[in-house]
N, CA, C and O atoms as a CHARMM CRD file, in Angstrom:
* protein
*
  232
    1    1 MET  N    -31.08200  60.61200 -55.47200 PROA 1      0.00000
    2    1 MET  CA   -31.44200  61.81100 -54.65700 PROA 1      0.00000
    3    1 MET  C    -31.95200  60.92200 -53.05000 PROA 1      0.00000
    4    1 MET  O    -32.88500  60.14800 -53.26600 PROA 1      0.00000
    5    2 TRP  N    -31.57300  60.94000 -51.86300 PROA 2      0.00000
    6    2 TRP  CA   -31.32600  60.48300 -50.47600 PROA 2      0.00000
    7    2 TRP  C    -31.99800  61.70300 -49.93800 PROA 2      0.00000
    8    2 TRP  O    -31.62000  62.82900 -50.26400 PROA 2      0.00000
    9    3 LYS  N    -33.16300  61.45500 -48.97300 PROA 3      0.00000
   10    3 LYS  CA   -34.41800  61.87300 -48.83100 PROA 3      0.00000
   11    3 LYS  C    -34.71400  61.38700 -47.37600 PROA 3      0.00000
   12    3 LYS  O    -35.28100  60.30000 -47.26400 PROA 3      0.00000
   13    4 PRO  N    -34.32700  62.20900 -46.05200 PROA 4      0.00000
   14    4 PRO  CA   -34.21200  62.11200 -45.16400 PROA 4      0.00000
   15    4 PRO  C    -35.36900  61.96400 -44.47200 PROA 4      0.00000
   16    4 PRO  O    -35.31400  61.20800 -43.50200 PROA 4      0.00000
   17    5 TRP  N    -36.35500  62.46400 -44.70800 PROA 5      0.00000
   18    5 TRP  CA   -37.80800  62.60800 -44.67700 PROA 5      0.00000
   19    5 TRP  C    -38.05000  61.13200 -44.81300 PROA 5      0.00000
   20    5 TRP  O    -38.58500  60.62500 -43.82600 PROA 5      0.00000
   21    6 GLU  N    -37.66200  59.99800 -46.22400 PROA 6      0.00000
   22    6 GLU  CA   -38.67700  58.87300 -46.32500 PROA 6      0.00000
   23    6 GLU  C    -37.29700  57.94600 -45.88500 PROA 6      0.00000
   24    6 GLU  O    -36.77200  57.14200 -46.65500 PROA 6      0.00000
   25    7 TRP  N    -36.89800  58.17800 -44.72100 PROA 7      0.00000
   26    7 TRP  CA   -36.08100  57.32700 -43.86400 PROA 7      0.00000
   27    7 TRP  C    -36.86000  56.10600 -43.07000 PROA 7      0.00000
   28    7 TRP  O    -36.72500  54.91000 -43.33000 PROA 7      0.00000
   29    8 ALA  N    -37.78600  56.72700 -41.94500 PROA 8      0.00000
   30    8 ALA  CA   -39.06500  56.45000 -41.27700 PROA 8      0.00000
   31    8 ALA  C    -39.21400  54.96900 -42.22000 PROA 8      0.00000
   32    8 ALA  O    -38.64700  53.88400 -42.09000 PROA 8      0.00000
   33    9 GLY  N    -40.31500  55.49200 -43.28700 PROA 9      0.00000
   34    9 GLY  CA   -40.72200  54.36900 -44.23900 PROA 9      0.00000
   35    9 GLY  C    -40.22200  53.07900 -44.86600 PROA 9      0.00000
   36    9 GLY  O    -40.69600  51.98000 -45.15500 PROA 9      0.00000
   37   10 VAL  N    -38.87800  53.79600 -44.96000 PROA 10     0.00000
   38   10 VAL  CA   -38.15000  52.56700 -45.91800 PROA 10     0.00000
   39   10 VAL  C    -37.49200  51.82200 -44.99100 PROA 10     0.00000
   40   10 VAL  O    -37.00200  50.73900 -45.31100 PROA 10     0.00000
   41   11 SER  N    -37.37500  52.45000 -43.37800 PROA 11     0.00000
   42   11 SER  CA   -36.28200  51.68700 -42.59700 PROA 11     0.00000
   43   11 SER  C    -37.57200  50.59500 -41.82600 PROA 11     0.00000
   44   11 SER  O    -37.14700  49.76000 -41.02700 PROA 11     0.00000
   45   12 GLN  N    -38.93500  50.63700 -42.06500 PROA 12     0.00000
   46   12 GLN  CA   -40.35200  50.84500 -41.34900 PROA 12     0.00000
   47   12 GLN  C    -40.05800  48.89400 -42.53100 PROA 12     0.00000
   48   12 GLN  O    -39.67400  47.77300 -42.19700 PROA 12     0.00000
   49   13 ALA  N    -40.50900  49.50700 -43.85300 PROA 13     0.00000
   50   13 ALA  CA   -40.60700  48.85500 -44.64800 PROA 13     0.00000
   51   13 ALA  C    -39.36600  47.38300 -44.53500 PROA 13     0.00000
   52   13 ALA  O    -39.59600  46.19900 -44.78300 PROA 13     0.00000
   53   14 VAL  N    -38.42600  47.84800 -44.20300 PROA 14     0.00000
   54   14 VAL  CA   -37.11700  46.82600 -44.98900 PROA 14     0.00000
   55   14 VAL  C    -37.28200  46.05600 -42.98700 PROA 14     0.00000
   56   14 VAL  O    -37.50600  44.84600 -43.01500 PROA 14     0.00000
   57   15 ALA  N    -37.22500  46.42300 -42.08700 PROA 15     0.00000
   58   15 ALA  CA   -37.74000  45.87600 -40.91200 PROA 15     0.00000
   59   15 ALA  C    -38.91500  45.23700 -41.03300 PROA 15     0.00000
   60   15 ALA  O    -38.76900  44.46700 -40.08400 PROA 15     0.00000
   61   16 LEU  N    -39.96800  44.96700 -41.47600 PROA 16     0.00000
   62   16 LEU  CA   -40.98100  44.32100 -42.12200 PROA 16     0.00000
   63   16 LEU  C    -41.00000  42.89300 -42.71500 PROA 16     0.00000
   64   16 LEU  O    -41.68800  41.87400 -42.65200 PROA 16     0.00000
   65   17 ALA  N    -39.88500  43.35000 -43.32300 PROA 17     0.00000
   66   17 ALA  CA   -39.54400  42.38700 -44.63900 PROA 17     0.00000
   67   17 ALA  C    -38.66400  41.48900 -43.91900 PROA 17     0.00000
   68   17 ALA  O    -38.87600  40.27800 -43.96400 PROA 17     0.00000
   69   18 ASN  N    -37.58600  42.02600 -43.18200 PROA 18     0.00000
   70   18 ASN  CA   -36.45900  40.90700 -42.48600 PROA 18     0.00000
   71   18 ASN  C    -37.50700  39.69400 -41.09400 PROA 18     0.00000
   72   18 ASN  O    -37.36900  38.51000 -40.78900 PROA 18     0.00000
   73   19 ALA  N    -38.24300  40.52600 -40.72900 PROA 19     0.00000
   74   19 ALA  CA   -39.17800  39.79100 -39.67300 PROA 19     0.00000
   75   19 ALA  C    -40.48500  38.53000 -40.42600 PROA 19     0.00000
   76   19 ALA  O    -41.09000  37.60400 -39.88500 PROA 19     0.00000
   77   20 ARG  N    -40.50300  38.97700 -41.64500 PROA 20     0.00000
   78   20 ARG  CA   -41.19300  37.97100 -42.40500 PROA 20     0.00000
   79   20 ARG  C    -39.84200  36.84900 -42.88600 PROA 20     0.00000
   80   20 ARG  O    -39.90400  35.63000 -43.04100 PROA 20     0.00000
   81   21 ASP  N    -39.17200  37.37100 -42.97400 PROA 21     0.00000
   82   21 ASP  CA   -37.80900  36.10600 -43.18900 PROA 21     0.00000
   83   21 ASP  C    -37.06200  35.41600 -42.24300 PROA 21     0.00000
   84   21 ASP  O    -36.33700  34.42700 -42.13700 PROA 21     0.00000
   85   22 GLY  N    -37.51800  36.30800 -41.61500 PROA 22     0.00000
   86   22 GLY  CA   -36.90200  35.22900 -39.82100 PROA 22     0.00000
   87   22 GLY  C    -37.87000  34.64500 -39.26200 PROA 22     0.00000
   88   22 GLY  O    -37.62500  33.96200 -38.26700 PROA 22     0.00000
   89   23 ALA  N    -39.43900  34.77400 -39.82700 PROA 23     0.00000
   90   23 ALA  CA   -40.38400  34.07300 -39.04900 PROA 23     0.00000
   91   23 ALA  C    -40.61400  32.88700 -39.80200 PROA 23     0.00000
   92   23 ALA  O    -40.89500  31.81300 -39.27100 PROA 23     0.00000
   93   24 THR  N    -40.49400  33.07300 -41.12400 PROA 24     0.00000
   94   24 THR  CA   -40.71100  31.70000 -41.98500 PROA 24     0.00000
   95   24 THR  C    -39.50000  31.07000 -41.79100 PROA 24     0.00000
   96   24 THR  O    -39.70800  29.89400 -41.49100 PROA 24     0.00000
   97   25 GLU  N    -37.86200  31.44200 -41.84600 PROA 25     0.00000
   98   25 GLU  CA   -37.05900  30.84200 -41.76100 PROA 25     0.00000
   99   25 GLU  C    -37.25400  29.85300 -40.41600 PROA 25     0.00000
  100   25 GLU  O    -37.07200  28.65300 -40.61700 PROA 25     0.00000
  101   26 LEU  N    -37.66200  30.33900 -38.87100 PROA 26     0.00000
  102   26 LEU  CA   -37.78100  29.84800 -37.93700 PROA 26     0.00000
  103   26 LEU  C    -38.79100  28.75200 -37.65100 PROA 26     0.00000
  104   26 LEU  O    -38.75000  27.92400 -36.74000 PROA 26     0.00000
  105   27 SER  N    -40.01000  28.95200 -38.91500 PROA 27     0.00000
  106   27 SER  CA   -41.35500  28.16800 -38.78300 PROA 27     0.00000
  107   27 SER  C    -40.40300  26.65800 -40.26200 PROA 27     0.00000
  108   27 SER  O    -40.77700  25.48700 -40.32200 PROA 27     0.00000
  109   28 ARG  N    -39.60200  27.08300 -40.89100 PROA 28     0.00000
  110   28 ARG  CA   -39.58900  25.99700 -41.52200 PROA 28     0.00000
  111   28 ARG  C    -38.05700  25.20800 -40.55000 PROA 28     0.00000
  112   28 ARG  O    -37.74500  24.03400 -40.75000 PROA 28     0.00000
  113   29 ARG  N    -37.66900  25.66200 -40.04800 PROA 29     0.00000
  114   29 ARG  CA   -37.02500  24.84100 -39.16400 PROA 29     0.00000
  115   29 ARG  C    -37.41200  24.39400 -38.05800 PROA 29     0.00000
  116   29 ARG  O    -36.80100  23.55000 -37.40300 PROA 29     0.00000
  117   30 ARG  N    -38.55700  24.96600 -37.72100 PROA 30     0.00000
  118   30 ARG  CA   -39.08300  23.88400 -36.34700 PROA 30     0.00000
  119   30 ARG  C    -39.81200  22.34200 -36.95400 PROA 30     0.00000
  120   30 ARG  O    -39.74100  21.15400 -36.63800 PROA 30     0.00000
  121   31 VAL  N    -40.44700  23.06900 -37.88000 PROA 31     0.00000
  122   31 VAL  CA   -41.14000  21.81400 -39.08400 PROA 31     0.00000
  123   31 VAL  C    -39.56100  20.76000 -39.68000 PROA 31     0.00000
  124   31 VAL  O    -39.89700  19.69200 -40.19100 PROA 31     0.00000
  125   32 GLU  N    -38.51400  20.93100 -39.64700 PROA 32     0.00000
  126   32 GLU  CA   -37.80000  20.35600 -39.77100 PROA 32     0.00000
  127   32 GLU  C    -37.10100  19.09500 -38.87500 PROA 32     0.00000
  128   32 GLU  O    -36.55500  18.00400 -39.03500 PROA 32     0.00000
  129   33 ARG  N    -37.59300  20.21500 -37.62400 PROA 33     0.00000
  130   33 ARG  CA   -37.15700  19.56400 -36.64100 PROA 33     0.00000
  131   33 ARG  C    -37.56600  18.79400 -35.79400 PROA 33     0.00000
  132   33 ARG  O    -36.86300  18.14100 -35.02300 PROA 33     0.00000
  133   34 GLU  N    -39.31800  18.80400 -35.89100 PROA 34     0.00000
  134   34 GLU  CA   -40.21600  17.62600 -35.87100 PROA 34     0.00000
  135   34 GLU  C    -39.95900  16.36200 -36.80600 PROA 34     0.00000
  136   34 GLU  O    -39.81200  15.21900 -36.37100 PROA 34     0.00000
  137   35 ASP  N    -39.92900  16.69700 -38.05300 PROA 35     0.00000
  138   35 ASP  CA   -39.35100  15.67900 -38.86100 PROA 35     0.00000
  139   35 ASP  C    -38.68700  14.93400 -38.04300 PROA 35     0.00000
  140   35 ASP  O    -39.29000  13.99400 -37.52500 PROA 35     0.00000
  141   36 VAL  N    -37.17300  15.18000 -37.69200 PROA 36     0.00000
  142   36 VAL  CA   -35.72600  14.53200 -37.80700 PROA 36     0.00000
  143   36 VAL  C    -36.48400  14.03500 -35.91000 PROA 36     0.00000
  144   36 VAL  O    -35.96100  12.99700 -35.50500 PROA 36     0.00000
  145   37 GLU  N    -37.21700  14.46700 -35.20400 PROA 37     0.00000
  146   37 GLU  CA   -37.42600  13.87500 -33.82000 PROA 37     0.00000
  147   37 GLU  C    -38.76500  12.55200 -34.52300 PROA 37     0.00000
  148   37 GLU  O    -38.60400  11.42800 -34.04900 PROA 37     0.00000
  149   38 ILE  N    -39.76400  12.67200 -35.38400 PROA 38     0.00000
  150   38 ILE  CA   -40.43200  11.82900 -35.50400 PROA 38     0.00000
  151   38 ILE  C    -39.22900  10.66700 -36.46000 PROA 38     0.00000
  152   38 ILE  O    -39.35600   9.45200 -36.31100 PROA 38     0.00000
  153   39 PHE  N    -38.28300  11.15800 -37.26300 PROA 39     0.00000
  154   39 PHE  CA   -37.87400   9.64300 -37.61000 PROA 39     0.00000
  155   39 PHE  C    -36.84300   8.94600 -36.33000 PROA 39     0.00000
  156   39 PHE  O    -36.75100   7.73000 -36.15800 PROA 39     0.00000
  157   40 LEU  N    -36.30500   9.70900 -35.71700 PROA 40     0.00000
  158   40 LEU  CA   -35.39600   9.42000 -34.98000 PROA 40     0.00000
  159   40 LEU  C    -36.47600   8.57300 -33.85400 PROA 40     0.00000
  160   40 LEU  O    -36.02300   7.70000 -33.11400 PROA 40     0.00000
  161   41 ALA  N    -37.76000   8.91300 -33.84300 PROA 41     0.00000
  162   41 ALA  CA   -38.48600   8.37900 -32.66400 PROA 41     0.00000
  163   41 ALA  C    -38.86500   6.66500 -33.53500 PROA 41     0.00000
  164   41 ALA  O    -38.73700   5.63000 -32.88100 PROA 41     0.00000
  165   42 GLY  N    -39.12200   6.64300 -34.38300 PROA 42     0.00000
  166   42 GLY  CA   -39.15400   5.78700 -35.49200 PROA 42     0.00000
  167   42 GLY  C    -37.86000   4.69300 -35.21200 PROA 42     0.00000
  168   42 GLY  O    -37.89800   3.51100 -34.87000 PROA 42     0.00000
  169   43 HSD  N    -36.87900   5.45600 -35.45800 PROA 43     0.00000
  170   43 HSD  CA   -35.66000   4.57500 -35.57900 PROA 43     0.00000
  171   43 HSD  C    -35.47700   3.73400 -34.53700 PROA 43     0.00000
  172   43 HSD  O    -35.45500   2.51500 -34.70300 PROA 43     0.00000
  173   44 GLU  N    -35.33200   4.29400 -33.38700 PROA 44     0.00000
  174   44 GLU  CA   -35.10100   3.86900 -32.22200 PROA 44     0.00000
  175   44 GLU  C    -36.34000   2.73200 -31.55900 PROA 44     0.00000
  176   44 GLU  O    -36.19400   2.13000 -30.49500 PROA 44     0.00000
  177   45 LEU  N    -37.88400   2.59200 -32.71500 PROA 45     0.00000
  178   45 LEU  CA   -38.01600   1.48400 -32.02600 PROA 45     0.00000
  179   45 LEU  C    -37.74700   0.29000 -32.49600 PROA 45     0.00000
  180   45 LEU  O    -37.68400  -0.79500 -31.91800 PROA 45     0.00000
  181   46 GLU  N    -37.52300   0.71100 -34.08900 PROA 46     0.00000
  182   46 GLU  CA   -36.89900  -0.48700 -35.15200 PROA 46     0.00000
  183   46 GLU  C    -35.54700  -1.29400 -34.40600 PROA 46     0.00000
  184   46 GLU  O    -35.17400  -2.46700 -34.41300 PROA 46     0.00000
  185   47 LEU  N    -35.13500  -0.30700 -33.90400 PROA 47     0.00000
  186   47 LEU  CA   -33.36100  -0.51400 -33.60700 PROA 47     0.00000
  187   47 LEU  C    -34.24300  -2.00600 -31.94900 PROA 47     0.00000
  188   47 LEU  O    -34.17300  -3.21000 -31.70100 PROA 47     0.00000
  189   48 ARG  N    -34.74700  -1.07600 -31.51000 PROA 48     0.00000
  190   48 ARG  CA   -35.16100  -1.87000 -30.10400 PROA 48     0.00000
  191   48 ARG  C    -35.94300  -2.93800 -30.18600 PROA 48     0.00000
  192   48 ARG  O    -36.18600  -3.69900 -29.24900 PROA 48     0.00000
  193   49 SER  N    -36.50200  -3.05700 -31.68900 PROA 49     0.00000
  194   49 SER  CA   -37.60100  -4.22000 -32.14500 PROA 49     0.00000
  195   49 SER  C    -36.36300  -5.46600 -32.13200 PROA 49     0.00000
  196   49 SER  O    -36.34500  -6.57700 -31.60200 PROA 49     0.00000
  197   50 GLU  N    -35.39100  -4.74800 -32.94400 PROA 50     0.00000
  198   50 GLU  CA   -34.71100  -5.42400 -33.70400 PROA 50     0.00000
  199   50 GLU  C    -33.55300  -6.27000 -32.52400 PROA 50     0.00000
  200   50 GLU  O    -33.01200  -7.36800 -32.65700 PROA 50     0.00000
  201   51 THR  N    -33.46200  -5.37400 -31.49200 PROA 51     0.00000
  202   51 THR  CA   -32.51500  -5.75700 -30.28300 PROA 51     0.00000
  203   51 THR  C    -33.45000  -7.26300 -29.34200 PROA 51     0.00000
  204   51 THR  O    -33.02700  -8.28600 -28.80400 PROA 51     0.00000
  205   52 VAL  N    -34.15100  -6.96900 -29.44000 PROA 52     0.00000
  206   52 VAL  CA   -35.46600  -7.95200 -28.71200 PROA 52     0.00000
  207   52 VAL  C    -35.64800  -8.83600 -29.43400 PROA 52     0.00000
  208   52 VAL  O    -36.24100  -9.78900 -28.92900 PROA 52     0.00000
  209   53 ARG  N    -35.21300  -8.96700 -31.02500 PROA 53     0.00000
  210   53 ARG  CA   -35.38000 -10.40100 -32.06500 PROA 53     0.00000
  211   53 ARG  C    -33.83300 -11.08900 -31.70500 PROA 53     0.00000
  212   53 ARG  O    -33.67500 -12.29000 -31.49100 PROA 53     0.00000
  213   54 ARG  N    -33.05100 -10.35600 -31.69300 PROA 54     0.00000
  214   54 ARG  CA   -31.34200 -10.88700 -32.03200 PROA 54     0.00000
  215   54 ARG  C    -31.15700 -11.58000 -30.33400 PROA 54     0.00000
  216   54 ARG  O    -30.72300 -12.72700 -30.23700 PROA 54     0.00000
  217   55 VAL  N    -31.61000 -10.59000 -28.75100 PROA 55     0.00000
  218   55 VAL  CA   -31.77200 -11.22400 -27.94700 PROA 55     0.00000
  219   55 VAL  C    -32.81600 -13.01200 -27.70600 PROA 55     0.00000
  220   55 VAL  O    -32.59800 -14.03900 -27.06500 PROA 55     0.00000
  221   56 GLY  N    -33.47300 -12.73100 -28.24800 PROA 56     0.00000
  222   56 GLY  CA   -34.61500 -13.85800 -28.18600 PROA 56     0.00000
  223   56 GLY  C    -34.47600 -15.03300 -28.98000 PROA 56     0.00000
  224   56 GLY  O    -34.98700 -16.13900 -28.80100 PROA 56     0.00000
  225   57 ALA  N    -33.52300 -14.54000 -30.10700 PROA 57     0.00000
  226   57 ALA  CA   -33.09400 -15.63900 -30.94900 PROA 57     0.00000
  227   57 ALA  C    -32.03500 -16.03900 -30.34200 PROA 57     0.00000
  228   57 ALA  O    -31.97400 -17.26100 -30.21000 PROA 57     0.00000
  229   58 GLY  N    -31.24100 -15.48500 -29.95600 PROA 58     0.00000
  230   58 GLY  CA   -29.61400 -16.17300 -29.08200 PROA 58     0.00000
  231   58 GLY  C    -30.04800 -16.97800 -28.02900 PROA 58     0.00000
  232   58 GLY  O    -29.22900 -17.54200 -27.30500 PROA 58     0.00000
C-alpha cells in the first residue's frame, strides 16, 4: 500500500541516485572527449609530418 508520508524520503533517494548516475555519465563523457582530442592532436601531427615529407621529397 502507498504511504504518502514516505513519499518525500523515497523521492529524495531516487533524486540522489539519478544525480549520481548523471555525474558518472558526465565524467565518462569528459574522459572520452579528452581521449578523442588527444588522439586527434596526435593524428594531426602525423598528417603534418607526412605532408612535409611528401613536399620535401617531391
